[in-house]
N, C-alpha and C positions, 0 to 999 in steps of 0.2 A: 581497570580503566581501559583495557585493551579493546580494540575494535572488532570487526567481524573476523571470524576464524582465528582469533587470538592475535591479530596483527597490532602493531604499535600505531596509535593514532597520531599523525603528524599534522601540524598547522604551520602555515607561513604567513606572517603579517608584515604589512608595510606601513611605516610612519613617514616622516619627512625625508625624502631620498629621491634618487633618480631611477630606482628600480633595477639598477645594474647588478646588485647582489642576487636578486630574485632571478634575473636572467642567467647568472652564473649557475644557479641550481638547474635551470632548464637545460643549460648547455652541457650538463653531465650526460644527457642523452641516454644511451644504453646502460651506463653505469647507474643512473637513477632508476631506470626500469628494472634493473636487477634487484634493487632493494624492495620492489613492490611485493615480493613474496613475503616480506616481513613487515612492510609498512603500508598503512592505509592513509592516503593523503585526504584528510578531512576538510582542510581549508587552505586554499592557495589560489587566490583570485587572479594572479598573474597567469596561471596555467589552466584554470578551470573555473566555470561558473558554479561548480559545486561548493556549497558553503555550509557545512554541518556545524552545529553548535558544540561547545566543549562538553565535558572535560577532554583534555588532550594529554597524551603521554609526553610529547615533545613539541615545543613551540619555538620556531625560529622567528626572530624579529629583526627586520631591516629598517634602518632609518633612525634619525634622532628624534627626541621628544621636543617639539617646537611649538605646540599649541595646547591649550587647556584640554581639548578633546583627546589628544594623544596621551596626555598625562593620565587621564581616566582610563583610556584604553589599555595602556600597559599594566595598570593595576588589575584590571579585569582579566587580562591574559595570565598574569601571575596567579591569580586565584583559581583559574581554570586549567592550569598546566602543571604537570609533575616536574618537568625539566624545561628550563628556558635558556635558549642560546641566542645571544646578541651576535648578529653577523654583519660584517662590514664596518668601516671606520665611522660611519654616521652613528650607528647603534652603539659602538664601543667608545667613541671619543667625541661625538658631536658633529663630525664631518666638516665638509667645506662650508656648510651654512653657519658653522660656529665662527666664521670670520666676523659676523655681526656682533659677536660677544665682545669684541674689542672696540666697538663703536657705540655712539649714542643711538639707542634703539628708535627713538622718535625721528631722528634724522634719517635713519635707514628707511623707515616706513614712508616718510614723505618723499624721499628720493625715488623709491621703487614704485609706489602706488599713487594713483591719482586721487583716490579717496582713502587715505590711511586710517580714517576713523572707522572704516568698515572692517579693518583687519583685527582679528582676534588671535593673537599669538603671544607666546611667552617671550619675555625680554631676551632670554638666552636659549640657544640651541644646545641641548645637553644629552649626554649618553643615557641609555636605558637604565644603567646601573645606578644613576642618581635617584631613581624613583622606586625601583623594585630590586629584589635579590635576583641576580643573574647567575646561573649555574656555570655557564661557559661563555667565553668571548672569542670569536674568530674574526680578526680584523682584516682590513684590506679595502682598497678602493679601485676595483671591486674586490670582494672576498676571493681568495684562492679556492677554486672549486674543489681541488683535490684535498686541500687541508680540511675543508668543510666536510667532504665525503668521509675522510678519515675519522673526524670527530663523531659524525653520525654513526659510523660503524661501531666505534668504541662504545657509544652510548647504548646501541642496540645489543651489544654483547655484555652490557652491565659493567663495563670497565670505567674507571676514572679517566675521562678523555684527556689526551695530551698531544701536543705537537710542538715542534722545535720553535724557539724564539731567539735564535742567534741573530747577530747584527747582519745587515745587508752586505757588509764587507765580506762576510764569509761566502756569500753567493758570488760576489765579484771574483774572489780568489779561485773558486771552483771553476768559473768560466774563463779565467785567464784575462780578465779585464784590466786595463791600465787605470790606475787611480786618477780620477779627474781632478782631485784636490792637489795631489802631488805633481802630476804631469802638466796640468793645464791651469792650475790656480783658480778653478771654478768651485763655488760653494756646492757641497753635497752633504745631505743629511744621513747618508749611509752608515757612518760610524755609530749613530745613536738609534737607528731605526731597525726594526726586526725584519727578517727575511720573509719571503712569500711571493714576491713578484717575479723572481728569476733575474733580479738586477736589471730590469727592463731599461730604465733610463740610462744608467751608466754603460750598458752594453752598446748604446748609440751615442756615447760621448757626452751625455748630459748628466748633471748632478741629480741625486735623489731628492724628491719633493716630500717624502715622509708619509706615503700613502698607508703604510701598515702600522704606524704608531710606534712608540718608543719601546726599545728592548728593555730588558731588566737592567736597572741601574745605569741609565744612559749617559748621565753627566753632560747635559747640553752646554753648560757653562764652559767646559773645556773645549768643545768643538767651536763655540763662538769665539773663544780666544784665538784658536788657530785661524779662523776666518779673518780676524783682525790682523793677524800676522802676515797674511798674504795680500793685505790691502783692501779688503772689502769694507765699505762704510757701515757703520753701526745700524743705520736705518735699513739698509739692504739686508743685513743679517737678520734683523727683527722680522722683516717681511718674509724671508725664507723660512724662519721657524714658525711664523704665524700663518700656517697653511692648513692642510687637510686635517691634521690631528693636533692642532695647537691647544685644544681644550683638554688634552690628556694631562693628568696631574703634574708629571715632572716638567713638561714643556711649559705649561701654564705658570708654574711657580718660577721657572727661570725667566720667562718673559716679563712677569710682574716686577721683578727686580731689575732686569736688564734695561727696561724702558723708563725707569724712574729718572 
């Protein structure tokens, strides 16, 4: 399936998203150019008008599946790709647009669009893995470009790709940040969210919003209990959890029980 001169054929696709994760790929700059000795970019409309058909060795998919067209598209990508990598929290967890998953869909359409009857969309914004087999997932809003680069290099070397999924609290410890929950009584999802952003929000005195999705065995119910102990109302707690990656399985299961 290799391209010209034995290079790996790479394709990058966009579904419902802001294109921020594709921009993160472009922001790799010289590091991305260094891969071009091994990689042929066959399809990447954000960076080039070149659009070659499959099959592809590696396909990167940004964005959630939110329309019938996107559902069919991801299935075709899977059929035409040896390795599929979901990149960013939209592709891995449904993204910020999954906020609508907690609302009445008809109400959402009529509020946003003047002619909701023209809109052809799925009732829920869902991750790519709900529709096809995904080989690897690299989350983030946007994706951490160095994590993604590491995964790509490992795939090119024929290795089983791996990157750390410790909690964000580990990044705060390494940076010497004061815990905003303990010191300021602010809600922060850091204890249940995996690292990757460099503890960006806590470094500026703000609680984590959960951009990178849940770590392994996150136990959101325990964190919610701590929030209640420091005086945060239950509706505010639910809103904090119901954010960028609320449609991830452990957070969704927790919210379904918590809001009963």
